C-alpha positions in Angstrom: 55.0 3.3 34.9 57.8 4.2 31.5 58.0 0.4 31.1 54.1 -0.6 31.4 54.2 2.7 28.7 56.9 1.8 26.6 54.9 -2.0 26.3 51.4 -0.9 25.4 52.4 1.6 22.8 54.6 -2.0 21.3 51.7 -3.6 21.5 54.2 -6.0 23.5 51.9 -8.5 25.6 48.3 -7.5 24.2 46.1 -9.3 22.3 46.3 -8.9 18.4 42.7 -8.2 16.8 40.3 -10.3 16.6 40.3 -11.3 13.0 36.3 -11.8 11.2 36.9 -15.7 11.1 37.2 -15.8 15.3 34.2 -13.3 15.7 31.8 -15.3 13.5 32.7 -18.5 15.3 32.7 -17.5 18.5 29.5 -16.2 17.8 28.3 -19.5 16.5 29.7 -21.2 19.7 27.2 -19.2 21.1 29.9 -16.9 22.6 30.4 -13.3 23.0 33.2 -12.0 20.7 34.9 -8.2 20.6 32.0 -6.8 18.9 28.6 -8.0 17.3 29.4 -10.0 13.6 28.2 -8.7 11.0 27.6 -10.2 7.8 25.5 -10.9 4.6 24.2 -14.5 3.5 24.8 -14.4 -0.2 25.8 -11.0 -2.3 23.7 -11.3 -5.4 25.5 -10.6 -8.8 22.0 -8.4 -9.8 22.8 -6.0 -6.9 26.7 -5.7 -7.7 26.2 -5.3 -11.4 23.5 -3.2 -10.8 24.8 -0.5 -8.3 28.7 -1.6 -8.2 30.1 -2.0 -11.6 30.1 -5.8 -10.8 32.5 -5.4 -8.5 34.0 -8.7 -7.0 32.1 -10.2 -4.0 35.1 -9.9 -1.7 35.7 -6.2 -2.4 32.4 -5.5 -1.7 32.6 -6.9 1.6 35.9 -5.3 2.5 35.1 -2.1 1.4 31.6 -2.1 3.0 32.3 -3.4 6.3 31.0 -6.7 6.4 32.5 -9.8 8.4 33.3 -11.6 5.3 32.4 -15.3 3.9 33.5 -16.9 1.1 31.1 -20.0 -0.6 32.2 -23.0 -2.3 30.4 -25.8 -3.0 32.7 -27.9 -5.5 31.4 -31.9 -6.1 33.8 -34.7 -7.4 32.8 -37.8 -9.0 33.8 -41.4 -7.9 35.7 -42.8 -10.9 35.0 -46.3 -9.7 31.3 -45.9 -9.9 31.8 -45.0 -13.3 30.9 -41.5 -12.4 32.4 -38.4 -14.4 31.8 -34.8 -14.7 29.1 -33.7 -17.2 30.3 -32.3 -20.1 27.2 -30.9 -21.3 27.0 -28.7 -18.5 27.8 -24.8 -19.1 29.8 -22.6 -17.1 28.6 -23.4 -13.5 27.0 -19.8 -12.4 26.2 -18.4 -8.8 26.2 -21.2 -6.0 25.8 -24.0 -8.9 28.9 -27.0 -8.9 29.9 -29.0 -11.3 27.4 -31.8 -12.3 28.2 -35.6 -11.8 26.9 -37.6 -14.6 27.0 -41.5 -15.8 26.0 -43.4 -18.8 22.7 -43.8 -17.3 22.1 -40.2 -16.1 22.7 -37.6 -18.3 21.1 -33.9 -18.1 20.3 -32.1 -21.5 19.0 -28.5 -21.8 17.0 -27.0 -24.5 16.6 -23.4 -24.5 12.9 -22.5 -25.2 11.3 -19.5 -27.1 10.3 -16.9 -24.7 9.5 -12.9 -25.4 12.5 -11.7 -23.2 13.3 -13.8 -20.1 15.7 -17.5 -20.1 13.9 -20.1 -20.2 15.1 -24.1 -20.4 14.1 -27.0 -20.4 16.1 -29.6 -18.8 16.2 -34.0 -19.8 17.2 -36.3 -17.7 17.8 -39.4 -19.5 18.0 -43.2 -18.3 17.6 -46.5 -19.6 14.4 -46.8 -18.4 13.1 -43.2 -19.7 13.6 -39.7 -19.0 11.9 -37.2 -16.6 12.0 -33.7 -17.6 12.0 -30.0 -16.0 11.6 -26.3 -17.1 13.3 -23.3 -15.5 12.4 -19.5 -15.9 15.4 -17.2 -15.1 14.9 -13.5 -14.5 18.9 -12.8 -14.1 18.1 -11.6 -10.6 16.5 -15.2 -9.8 15.1 -18.4 -11.1 11.7 -20.7 -10.4 10.6 -23.8 -11.5 7.7 -23.4 -14.3 7.4 -27.1 -14.9 8.5 -29.9 -11.6 10.7 -33.1 -12.7 8.5 -35.6 -10.7 4.7 -35.6 -12.3 3.9 -39.0 -11.6 4.5 -40.7 -8.7 6.4 -43.7 -10.7 8.6 -41.0 -11.4 10.8 -41.1 -8.4 12.0 -44.7 -9.1 14.4 -43.7 -12.5 15.9 -40.9 -9.1 16.2 -44.0 -6.8 17.6 -46.0 -9.7 19.9 -43.7 -11.8 20.7 -40.8 -10.1 24.0 -40.2 -8.9 25.1 -39.1 -5.3 27.8 -36.4 -5.6 30.4 -36.4 -3.1 32.9 -33.4 -1.6 35.9 -31.9 -3.1 37.4 -32.2 0.0 40.8 -30.4 -1.3 39.0 -27.8 -3.6 37.7 -26.7 -0.3 40.6 -26.7 1.9 42.6 -24.5 -1.2 39.7 -22.4 -0.8 39.9 -21.9 2.9 43.7 -21.6 2.9 43.6 -18.9 0.4 40.6 -17.0 2.6 42.8 -17.4 5.6 41.0 -15.5 8.7 39.1 -13.1 7.0 36.1 -14.9 7.8 33.7 -17.9 6.8 34.1 -20.6 4.3 30.4 -21.8 3.8 28.8 -24.5 1.4 25.9 -26.2 1.7 24.7 -29.7 1.7 24.1 -31.0 -2.0 21.0 -30.1 -3.5 19.1 -31.7 -6.5 20.8 -31.3 -10.0 20.0 -28.4 -12.1 17.6 -27.1 -9.0 17.0 -27.7 -5.8 17.5 -27.0 -1.9 19.8 -28.8 1.0 16.7 -30.0 3.2 15.2 -33.6 1.8 11.5 -31.8 2.2 13.0 -28.4 0.6 14.4 -30.8 -2.4 11.3 -32.4 -2.8 8.9 -29.1 -2.8 11.2 -28.2 -5.9 11.3 -31.4 -7.9 7.1 -32.3 -6.9 5.8 -28.8 -6.6 5.0 -27.1 -3.3 1.4 -27.5 -3.6 1.8 -30.9 -5.1 3.7 -32.5 -2.3 2.1 -30.8 -0.1 -1.2 -32.6 -1.3 0.6 -36.0 -1.3 1.5 -35.8 2.0 -2.1 -35.7 3.3 -3.2 -38.3 0.4 -0.2 -40.6 -0.1 2.3 -40.2 3.0 3.7 -43.6 2.2 5.0 -42.0 -0.8 6.4 -38.6 0.2 8.5 -40.5 2.6 9.8 -42.9 0.0 11.0 -40.0 -1.8 12.1 -38.4 1.2 14.4 -41.8 1.6 15.7 -41.3 -1.9 16.7 -37.5 -1.3 18.0 -38.5 1.9 20.4 -41.4 0.7 22.1 -38.7 -1.8 22.4 -36.3 0.4 23.7 -38.9 3.4 26.3 -40.3 0.6 27.8 -36.3 0.2 28.0 -35.4 3.8 29.8 -38.8 4.5 32.6 -37.4 2.4 33.0 -34.3 4.2 35.4 -35.3 6.6 38.8 -33.5 6.6 37.2 -30.4 4.8 37.9 -26.8 6.2 34.7 -25.6 6.0 33.4 -23.5 9.0 30.0 -24.2 8.6 27.4 -25.7 5.8 23.6 -24.5 5.2 20.6 -27.3 5.4 17.2 -26.4 4.7 15.0 -24.2 2.6 12.1 -21.7 2.5 9.5 -24.5 2.1 10.1 -25.7 5.0 9.1 -22.8 6.9 5.2 -21.8 8.1 4.9 -19.7 5.5 4.1 -23.3 3.4 3.4 -26.1 5.5 2.3 -26.6 9.1 4.3 -27.2 12.7 2.7 -30.8 12.3 3.6 -31.0 9.0 7.1 -30.4 9.8 7.7 -32.7 13.1 6.4 -35.5 10.6 8.3 -34.6 7.3 11.0 -32.6 8.0 12.7 -32.9 11.0 13.1 -36.7 10.9 15.1 -36.6 8.3 17.4 -33.3 8.7 17.6 -34.2 12.1 19.9 -37.6 10.8 21.8 -35.5 8.1 22.5 -33.0 11.1 23.9 -35.5 13.1 26.2 -37.4 10.2 27.5 -33.8 9.4 28.5 -33.6 13.2 30.4 -37.1 13.2 32.0 -35.7 9.8 33.1 -32.9 11.9 31.4 -30.3 10.5 28.7 -27.2 11.7 25.6 -26.7 10.2 23.2 -23.4 10.1 19.8 -24.5 9.5 18.0 -22.0 6.9 14.1 -21.1 7.3 13.5 -18.2 5.0 9.8 -17.1 5.6 7.8 -17.1 8.8 9.8 -19.2 11.6 8.3 -18.8 14.9 6.2 -22.2 14.8 9.2 -24.2 13.5 11.7 -22.2 16.0 11.9 -25.3 18.8 11.2 -27.7 16.5 14.6 -26.9 14.3 16.4 -26.7 17.6 15.8 -29.7 18.6 17.3 -31.4 15.4 20.6 -29.9 17.4 22.2 -27.7 14.5 24.8 -24.7 15.3 22.8 -22.4 13.7 19.6 -21.3 12.6 18.7 -18.3 9.9 17.3 -15.9 8.7 14.7 -14.8 11.2 12.7 -13.7 8.6 10.6 -10.0 10.0 6.7 -9.5 9.7 8.1 -6.6 7.4 9.5 -8.9 4.9 6.6 -11.5 4.6 8.3 -13.4 7.9 6.9 -13.6 12.0 9.8 -13.2 13.5 9.8 -12.0 17.0 13.5 -11.6 17.9 13.4 -11.5 21.5 11.1 -14.2 21.9 13.4 -16.4 19.6 16.1 -15.6 21.6 14.0 -16.7 25.1 13.1 -20.2 22.8 16.5 -21.2 21.3 18.8 -18.9 22.2 21.0 -21.2 24.8 20.9 -23.8 22.0 22.0 -22.5 18.6 23.5 -19.5 17.5 21.2 -17.3 15.7 22.1 -15.5 12.2 19.7 -12.8 10.5 16.7 -10.9 12.0 17.5 -7.5 10.0 14.6 -6.1 7.6 16.8 -5.2 4.9 13.7 -4.2 2.5 12.9 -1.2 5.0 16.4 -0.5 5.9 18.4 -0.5 3.1 16.0 1.4 0.9 13.5 3.8 1.6 14.8 5.7 5.0 17.8 7.7 6.7 20.8 6.5 7.9 19.2 7.0 11.6 16.5 4.7 11.1 19.0 1.9 9.7 21.4 2.3 12.6 18.1 2.3 15.0 17.4 -1.4 13.4 20.8 -2.3 13.5 20.6 -1.4 17.7 17.3 -3.5 17.9 18.2 -6.9 16.7 21.5 -6.2 19.1 19.4 -5.4 22.2 16.5 -8.2 21.5 19.1 -11.1 20.6 22.6 -9.9 20.2 23.3 -8.5 23.7 24.1 -12.0 25.1 26.1 -13.5 22.4 25.4 -16.3 20.0 23.7 -14.1 17.5 25.4 -12.3 14.1 23.2 -9.2 12.4 22.7 -10.3 8.8 19.9 -9.6 6.5 17.1 -11.7 6.5 18.4 -13.9 3.2 19.1 -12.1 -0.1 19.0 -8.5 -1.1 18.7 -7.1 -4.9 18.5 -3.0 -4.0 19.9 -1.3 -1.2 21.0 2.5 -0.9 24.9 2.0 -0.3 25.0 4.5 2.2 22.5 2.4 4.6 24.6 -0.5 3.7 27.5 1.4 5.2 25.4 2.5 8.1 24.5 -1.3 8.8 28.0 -2.8 9.7 29.5 0.9 10.9 26.2 0.6 13.2 27.2 -3.3 14.1 30.8 -2.6 15.0 29.8 -0.2 17.2 27.9 -3.0 19.4 30.6 -3.9 21.8 30.8 -6.6 23.9 32.3 -5.4 27.4 35.3 -8.1 28.5 34.4 -10.2 31.2 
């Protein structure tokens, strides 16, 4: 007995503590870790500057008890194809990558006068003409004012001249080595230059405009399929370069594929056939995929799972404009994918007491997490929050323990 007690007190023979990386990878594999993993999708610079004097992201995650994530999205040019880093690009901002240019695909940014907000016109110059788009930036987020594709023939310039970035595997692996077991190394499938989303349809929605793209899908579906194939080829070039990159998971998809924007029939015709090919290619390259659908998800839930991603996010609740029934979603797809998200950050990171936040954590755990395969996470970004409620969120998640088998 004395020997046993001495061994226990010294830690001999005891399993080392579970790391955040192990905890989240176990959940992604639909298993049960030691306790409920708790993380966040991104930490927005606006939030850090407004509430924490610009605290670095990793310090925030550590100090507030999150299972950490780090994002890295390094691209590299292929010199043999005449590619180089765009010398006209300013320092890449939040989640941006260095653009890849050629002598036949150049991007020029021109500030436009506006009463307060940053507005920029981007010109994409090719030997056969140029395209342009306008972005507006309100500091906490940016959006397209004028889409890039205005005429159907515009996609011919993209097909002929747009560059397709490749992953800088060495840079990813350096980031992974430095981050160690602190948490997940995340990235995303390449988006279109300047502004886009990882999924094929979602990228097209940024370039054409969601309403215009929906109308085109009804009136000229062949043209939409042609555009999706062009964007898919670009993304496949990136995915095929991922072999050996030590990502833990990469994001695909985007909100314009949710039921807040399109119908389930349109998802099955214009989204799933293209993104399922990307998921299969990513798996061949040794990578995991999380499919991102912010907005209403329930009508697409099973279709998204049939594409065979490793995880689905964000499971936005009704209180934030979504439609997620977590318990039903768990019954529908919980045996096929890890579920990430489900937490209402609008109502439980502000305007309530700690008890309400803790109760919401327990609800999420009860409905989606008790059998494992679930990572608690705000349903996408948050810009404003009561710091005490964030602490209650992570602390209560840490109390949601799994019993040893």
